[in-house]
C-alpha positions, -999 to +999 in steps of 0.1 A: +000+000-001+031+023+003+031+025-034-007+034-035-024+068-037-060+070-024-084+094-044-116+096-021-145+115-044-164+138-019-179+165-042-214+153-050-243+175-043-263+146-025-297+159-039-315+129-026-306+136+009-321+170+008-326+190+029-297+175+050-278+186+022-289+220+019-260+234+040-236+205+039-218+181+015-232+146+017-200+129+030-204+154+060-239+143+070-236+131+106-239+093+111-244+071+143-243+101+166-207+113+165-196+105+131-198+118+096-204+097+066-169+100+053-154+088+085-164+052+075-145+054+042-111+072+058-112+045+088-110+016+061-081+037+046-062+040+080-071+002+089-060-007+054-027+007+058-035+033+032-019+065+044-019+090+012-054+099+006-066+130-015-102+140-008-118+160-039-144+182-024-169+206-043-202+216-030-211+232+003-176+216+018-170+239+046-182+217+072-165+187+054-130+207+050-132+217+087-140+182+099-112+165+078-088+191+090-095+192+128-102+154+127-079+136+104-048+159+098-030+144+126-040+106+119-011+100+096+026+110+100+035+139+076+073+134+084+069+102+068+053+115+036+019+105+045-011+126+042-050+130+041-053+163+021-083+181+007-083+190-030-111+215-040-116+225-077-087+246-086-094+249-126-060+240-135-065+222-165-099+240-174-124+265-163-150+240-152-160+225-118-159+189-120-180+172-146-181+137-135-161+111-114-134+105-143-134+145-148-127+151-109-096+130-110-085+144-143-086+177-129-059+168-103-040+146-127-008+170-115-014+164-078-014+128-087+014+128-107+036+146-082+033+117-058+043+093-087+022+063-071+023+026-089-016+024-082-043+046-076-072+033-055-107+054-064-129+058-037-164+071-028-169+090+004-207+083+011-209+046+015-213+027+049-190-005+051-158-019+063-134-032+038-093-040+039-081-024+006-051-044+011-067-076+003-079-058-031-043-049-036-029-085-031-057-096-056-047-070-083-011-078-080-013-117-082-039-113-111-016-090-132-047-069-140-045-031-151-076-021-131-095-041-104-132-036-095-146-042-062-180-059-066-207-075-043-238-095-050-273-082-054-306-092-062-314-086-101-344-060-091-316-035-078-297-032-108-308+003-119-290+016-088-255+000-096-229-007-124-234-041-133-202-061-136-200-092-162-174-116-148-161-148-161-154-179-140-119-168-136-130-135-122-120-114-153-141-084-160-158-091-196-186-065-197-199-034-178-234-017-177-238+014-157-273+015-139-293-004-166-329-006-161-326-044-164-302-070-172-298-107-182-263-109-167-261-131-135-231-139-113-212-172-123-207-176-086-244-174-079-269-177-108-297-159-086-272-128-080-257-099-101-224-088-095-225-050-090-198-024-089-192-007-054-177+022-070-142+012-060-115+010-088-078+000-084-059+012-112-023+008-125-012+046-128+005+042-160-030+029-174-054+055-155-033+086-167-036+081-205-072+068-201-080+101-183-065+123-208-082+106-238-116+109-220-110+146-212-105+152-252-136+135-260-164+159-263-191+133-261-179+117-228-198+122-197-164+120-182-176+092-157-159+063-147-188+039-149-202+054-181-169+059-200-137+049-185-144+012-175-163+004-206-137+017-229-109-003-212-124-038-217-109-058-241-078-035-242-066-039-209-069-070-183-097-061-159-105-081-128-131-085-102-126-085-065-155-100-045-162-078-013-148-091+017-167-078+046-144-069+079-179-063+097-179-098+101-218-106+102-236-135+083-248-111+056-225-088+039-228-051+050-227-024+025-252+005+024-255+036+001-273+062+025-279+083-005-315+087+004-334+100+034-351+067+040-320+045+036-298+070+058-327+068+083-327+030+085-289+025+084-285+049+115-316+034+136-300+002+129-272+014+152-295+015+181-303-022+179-292-047+208-268-064+180-267-037+154-257-052+118-230-025+114-209-030+144-191+002+156-177-015+190-152-040+170-116-033+183-100-046+154-115-024+130-119+009+147-140+037+132-124+071+138-137+107+136-129+140+147-124+144+186-147+168+203-147+182+236-176+174+256-187+164+292-200+128+296-239+125+286-260+129+318-295+115+326-313+133+355-345+131+373-359+098+387-397+112+394-430+091+386-436+105+352-405+125+349-376+099+346-343+107+322-340+075+304-326+062+271-335+028+258-321+011+228-302+043+220-272+058+212-266+090+232-234+109+225-213+132+247-224+163+260-262+152+262-283+158+288-317+138+290-335+158+318-369+139+329-376+127+296-379+093+276-354+085+246-361+052+226-343+037+200-330+069+190-295+087+180-285+116+200-254+137+184-233+156+207-247+186+230-284+177+227-307+185+255-342+169+260-360+186+286-387+169+309-419+154+302-406+149+263-409+115+247-384+109+216-389+078+198-371+063+167-357+098+158-322+113+148-312+144+164-283+161+153-258+185+173-271+212+195-306+203+192-330+214+220-361+199+230-385+218+250-411+204+277-439+180+269-427+173+232-436+144+212-413+133+185-414+102+163-397+091+131-378+122+126-347+137+118-339+171+137-310+191+120-284+207+140-290+240+158-328+233+160-349+245+191-380+227+194-408+249+212-426+232+243-456+211+236-443+206+199-457+173+181-438+159+149-443+124+134-477+116+146-498+136+117-481+135+085-506+162+070-496+188+097-460+179+095-459+188+060-474+223+067-442+230+085-414+206+077-401+184+049-418+148+049-409+118+027-433+096+008-429+072+036-438+094+064-403+106+077-404+142+091-373+163+084-369+194+106-344+219+097-336+255+110-360+279+098-359+316+086-359+330+118-329+358+128-320+337+155-313+304+137-306+317+102-298+352+097-306+352+059-344+350+056-362+336+026-376+374+021-340+385+018-333+358-008-359+367-028-348+404-034-314+394-046 
């Protein structure tokens, strides 16, 4: 892995996670209380021995940049040439923002070349999984491939969400379809499954660089790895598949694309289970994040009808549960839930304050939101739609409103611009 450069794509706008991505990049969205989504992939890098990583940001990257700078800058040894470095769009090769995944890498071709890596590992910063990239590297070197794709088995009815990889019995990639509506392709290892791309690509640098340059010069290209780079490589270079080896060590493979509000919500709620599918407590595969200075969580009052308690929940440092009940919920840092309130199956981001006598169910409360006394959320979807964002499944998302206290720029002001 010393000869490998990691390139982590973290510039997507994350439209399907709106309104959580209204003011932040998708990889910066909180996960499991004290983490951000990008922490999962970065932890995989560190645990795999990959210690040279470029992070390519683009949209609404302020909080993401701050999180990386304060949480990950000292994780690697700069005196040994290691780094986790942010690369914003610099318009060094043209005057446009990133036009696709391949274009994002191409626009940073000089930064990649300056490191002179033998291999380049392309990663995404918005998936939840545990993977040892070192095993993929071993497979890549032993097979003699120019590019290796990480794959996982999916059901045929899910192919529209993935790149479909056609594989021979020897594991060589013979075809690639980017998010087809349907496909007749089936896995040679399980005829009831389809091998799907995980969006993880390991390239020999001497193959990747010329392909990126050729793609940049193609006016008809979408400048995307799945649509353009990979299909054009097949037949000209050896491409190999690497079947996902799950370091989560559960019976079923765990890989989640938390790109929709419902998928994101379910992945977080799963963490609250007695035996969660995604294990955050594995000392052999730790998940790291930005350290924060908050006091321990506190639960106060034990009177009849006014008992501070949390059941099957994740409660982060700095939280105070004061005479209220929290069930199957995730509380990020510095959340206060005041007396006589009931929180059920909900996600509360940093610095949320819930007033007294509130009832909240199946909701996501964004950071810095104050919930007034007596507020009811999640019990009447029609009423919630008048004030909040509600998904078709009935999940309610509460964000900061246009008041001067919570958001200095009102909607009226924006309309006059």
